[in-house]
C-alpha positions as CSV (number, residue, x, y, z in Angstrom):
1,X,18.1,59.1,71.0
2,X,21.6,59.1,70.2
3,X,22.9,62.1,68.3
4,X,19.7,64.1,68.6
5,X,20.2,67.6,69.4
6,X,17.8,69.1,71.9
7,X,16.7,72.5,71.2
8,X,15.8,74.6,74.5
9,X,12.1,75.5,74.6
10,X,12.7,79.1,76.2
11,X,12.8,82.1,74.2
12,X,15.1,84.0,76.3
13,X,18.2,85.2,74.4
14,X,21.5,83.5,75.1
15,X,23.4,86.9,75.0
16,X,21.9,89.8,76.6
17,X,22.2,93.0,74.4
18,X,23.5,96.2,75.9
19,X,22.0,99.2,74.5
20,X,25.5,100.6,73.6
21,X,26.1,97.5,71.8
22,X,23.1,98.0,69.6
23,X,23.7,101.6,69.1
24,X,27.1,100.5,67.6
25,X,25.8,98.0,65.4
26,X,23.1,100.6,64.2
27,X,25.9,103.1,63.5
28,X,27.9,100.4,61.4
29,X,24.6,99.5,59.7
30,X,23.8,102.8,58.8
31,X,27.3,103.7,57.5
32,X,27.4,100.6,55.2
33,X,24.1,101.4,53.8
34,X,24.8,105.1,53.5
35,X,28.0,104.2,51.9
36,X,26.8,102.0,49.1
37,X,23.7,104.3,48.3
38,X,25.9,107.4,48.0
39,X,28.5,105.5,46.0
40,X,25.7,104.4,43.6
41,X,24.3,107.9,43.3
42,X,27.7,109.2,42.5
43,X,28.2,106.3,39.8
44,X,25.0,106.9,38.2
45,X,25.1,110.6,38.3
46,X,28.8,110.5,36.8
47,X,27.7,107.9,34.1
48,X,24.8,110.5,33.2
49,X,27.0,113.6,33.2
50,X,29.8,111.5,31.0
51,X,27.2,110.7,28.5
52,X,25.5,114.3,28.4
53,X,29.0,115.8,28.1
54,X,30.0,113.3,25.3
55,X,26.9,112.5,23.3
56,X,29.1,110.9,20.6
57,X,29.4,107.8,23.1
58,X,25.8,107.0,22.3
59,X,25.9,107.2,18.5
60,X,29.5,106.2,17.8
61,X,30.3,103.0,19.3
62,X,34.3,103.6,18.5
63,X,34.1,106.6,20.8
64,X,32.4,104.7,23.6
65,X,35.4,102.0,23.1
66,X,37.7,104.8,23.9
67,X,35.9,105.2,27.1
68,X,36.3,101.9,28.4
69,X,39.6,100.9,27.0
70,X,42.8,100.3,29.1
71,X,44.4,103.9,29.8
72,X,41.1,105.7,29.5
73,X,40.8,109.3,30.6
74,X,39.5,108.3,34.1
75,X,41.7,110.2,36.9
76,X,44.7,108.3,38.3
77,X,45.6,110.5,41.1
78,X,44.0,112.5,44.0
79,X,45.2,115.8,42.5
80,X,43.7,114.8,39.1
81,X,40.5,113.7,40.6
82,X,40.0,117.1,42.9
83,X,40.9,119.0,39.3
84,X,38.4,117.0,37.2
85,X,35.8,117.4,40.0
86,X,36.2,121.0,39.9
87,X,35.5,120.9,36.1
88,X,32.5,118.6,37.0
89,X,33.8,115.8,34.7
90,X,31.6,112.9,34.8
91,X,34.6,110.2,34.7
92,X,35.8,112.1,38.0
93,X,32.4,111.5,39.5
94,X,32.4,107.8,38.7
95,X,35.7,107.7,40.2
96,X,34.7,109.4,43.4
97,X,31.8,107.0,43.6
98,X,34.2,104.0,43.4
99,X,36.3,105.5,46.0
100,X,33.6,106.0,48.3
101,X,32.5,102.3,47.8
102,X,36.0,101.3,48.8
103,X,36.1,103.4,51.7
104,X,32.9,102.2,53.0
105,X,34.1,99.0,54.6
106,X,37.4,100.5,55.7
107,X,35.2,103.0,57.7
108,X,33.5,100.2,59.2
109,X,36.7,98.6,60.3
110,X,37.5,102.1,61.9
111,X,34.4,102.5,63.7
112,X,34.7,98.8,65.2
113,X,38.0,99.9,66.6
114,X,36.3,102.7,68.4
115,X,33.6,100.5,69.5
116,X,35.9,97.9,71.0
117,X,37.7,100.5,72.8
118,X,34.4,101.9,74.1
119,X,33.5,98.2,75.2
120,X,37.1,97.8,76.9
121,X,37.8,94.8,74.6
122,X,41.5,95.0,74.2
123,X,42.0,91.9,72.1
124,X,39.4,92.7,69.6
125,X,40.7,96.4,69.4
126,X,44.2,94.9,68.8
127,X,43.1,92.5,66.1
128,X,40.6,95.2,64.4
129,X,43.7,97.7,64.5
130,X,46.0,95.4,62.7
131,X,43.2,94.8,60.1
132,X,42.8,98.4,59.6
133,X,46.5,99.0,59.3
134,X,46.7,96.2,56.7
135,X,44.1,97.6,54.8
136,X,45.4,101.2,54.8
137,X,48.9,99.8,53.9
138,X,47.4,98.0,50.9
139,X,45.7,101.0,49.6
140,X,48.6,103.1,49.8
141,X,51.3,100.8,48.6
142,X,49.0,98.9,45.7
143,X,49.3,99.8,42.4
144,X,46.5,99.4,40.0
145,X,47.4,99.5,36.2
């Protein structure tokens, strides 16, 4: 049969898994899962705290509009975030949750670099290091308004 693809009948995996590689895969999986769960918990907790601190958001739609309008009172710098977290402001907790969500894939890239170094894969170490540098550069130089 011309053009037919023959599938091998053996159940032997094509790539033999190294236990070290499996450990790295599990660590990355746990990091991603934990980062997402932590960020969700922080965002939900921050939302609850915000509405508990400002019950008028529930009863007065105009007050709620102030919360979601551009230039709302969410912290915009790390110093503001730290100060607001000390005061347990809900908006700061939500912001922290969003930062954890952003940092999670960045940490995945950083762990991948360590995994590639551990495996002795210089090419992928270099490529992943460049990706991490670009991610960090975009975070530090980017401005959101």
